[in-house]
C-alpha positions in Angstrom: 9.7 22.9 33.4 13.4 22.0 33.5 14.8 19.0 31.6 15.4 17.0 34.8 11.8 17.6 36.0 10.4 16.6 32.6 12.4 13.4 32.7 11.2 12.7 36.3 7.6 13.3 35.4 7.9 11.1 32.4 9.2 8.2 34.5 6.7 8.4 37.3 4.9 5.4 36.0 8.0 3.2 35.4 8.4 1.8 38.9 4.8 0.7 38.8 5.4 -0.7 35.3 8.0 -3.0 36.8 5.5 -4.2 39.3 2.9 -5.0 36.7 5.5 -6.4 34.2 7.1 -8.5 36.9 4.6 -11.2 36.1 5.5 -11.4 32.5 7.3 -14.7 32.5 4.2 -16.8 32.9 1.4 -17.3 30.4 -1.6 -15.1 30.9 -4.9 -16.9 30.5 -7.7 -15.0 28.9 -10.2 -17.9 28.6 -12.2 -16.9 31.7 -13.3 -13.6 30.0 -15.8 -13.0 27.3 -16.6 -10.2 24.9 -14.9 -6.8 25.7 -13.5 -8.2 28.9 -11.7 -10.9 26.9 -10.3 -8.2 24.5 -9.0 -6.2 27.5 -7.4 -9.4 29.1 -5.8 -10.2 25.7 -4.0 -6.8 25.8 -2.5 -7.8 29.2 -1.5 -11.2 27.6 0.0 -9.3 24.7 2.0 -7.1 27.1 3.2 -10.3 28.8 4.2 -11.9 25.5 6.0 -8.8 24.2 7.7 -8.2 27.5 9.0 -11.8 27.6 10.3 -11.5 24.1 12.0 -8.1 24.8 9.9 -6.4 22.1 10.0 -2.8 23.4 9.1 -1.3 20.1 5.9 -3.5 19.9 5.0 -2.6 23.4 5.3 1.1 22.6 3.5 0.9 19.3 0.9 -1.8 19.9 0.2 -2.1 23.6 0.6 1.3 25.2 -1.8 4.2 24.8 -0.6 7.3 23.0 -0.7 9.4 26.2 1.5 7.0 28.0 3.9 6.7 25.1 4.1 10.5 24.9 5.1 10.7 28.6 7.7 7.9 28.2 9.1 9.6 25.1 10.1 12.6 27.3 12.6 10.4 29.0 16.2 9.9 27.6 16.0 7.4 24.8 12.2 7.6 24.6 9.6 5.0 25.2 11.6 2.0 23.9 14.6 2.8 26.2 12.3 3.3 29.2 10.6 0.0 28.6 13.9 -1.8 27.9 15.3 -0.5 31.2 12.2 -1.7 33.1 12.3 -5.1 31.4 15.9 -5.5 32.5 14.7 -5.4 36.1 12.4 -8.4 35.7 13.3 -11.9 36.6 11.0 -14.8 36.2 7.6 -14.2 37.9 3.9 -15.2 37.5 1.0 -13.0 36.4 -2.8 -13.7 36.7 -5.5 -11.4 35.4 -8.0 -11.4 38.3 -10.7 -9.0 37.2 -11.6 -6.9 34.3 -14.2 -4.1 34.4 -15.2 -2.3 31.2 -17.0 1.0 31.6 -20.6 1.3 30.4 -19.5 3.3 27.3 -17.0 0.6 26.3 -14.2 3.1 26.1 -12.2 2.4 29.3 -11.4 -0.5 31.5 -9.8 -1.4 34.8 -7.8 -4.6 35.2 -6.5 -6.2 38.4 -3.5 -8.4 38.1 -1.8 -10.6 40.6 1.9 -11.1 40.4 4.6 -12.8 42.5 7.7 -10.7 43.2 10.5 -12.0 45.5 8.1 -14.7 46.7 5.4 -12.2 47.7 2.0 -11.9 46.1 1.0 -8.4 45.0 -2.1 -7.0 43.3 -1.6 -4.2 40.8 -4.0 -2.2 38.7 -4.0 -1.2 35.1 -6.2 1.1 33.1 -6.9 0.7 29.5 -8.6 2.9 26.9 -9.9 2.2 23.5 -8.0 4.1 20.8 -8.9 3.8 17.2 -10.8 0.6 17.9 -8.1 -1.1 19.9 -7.6 -1.5 23.7 -4.3 0.0 25.0 -2.7 0.3 28.4 -3.1 3.9 29.5 -2.0 3.8 33.1 -0.8 1.8 36.0 -1.9 2.0 39.7 
């Protein structure tokens, strides 16, 4: 695979990341969720907090799953630069965790978030996996 194609494949998720992170200016409430669902919703809240604070390194090390970080690391400047570029595209928007579904094995979860971008409501999806006992964002829909 050529270098431009590697970079392109590594950044496939970045436009979707902007859509999900677009809601990062508002506080994400996790109180409606209990148990594993609460833990998953808390990761979304952590992503919101770290995004608002411009903590690209923490996002890459603490919030994103290793597979997603590996893909982003193939882009110029790596994961932190990719996240920083995406965060630079975000204004002030709202984010609401609407639903959390944890799989029966307790190793994966799907989250639906609602955000407002340019005055329009949008629903986006995130997938999370449990890595070394911690929930991490593994993908975006």
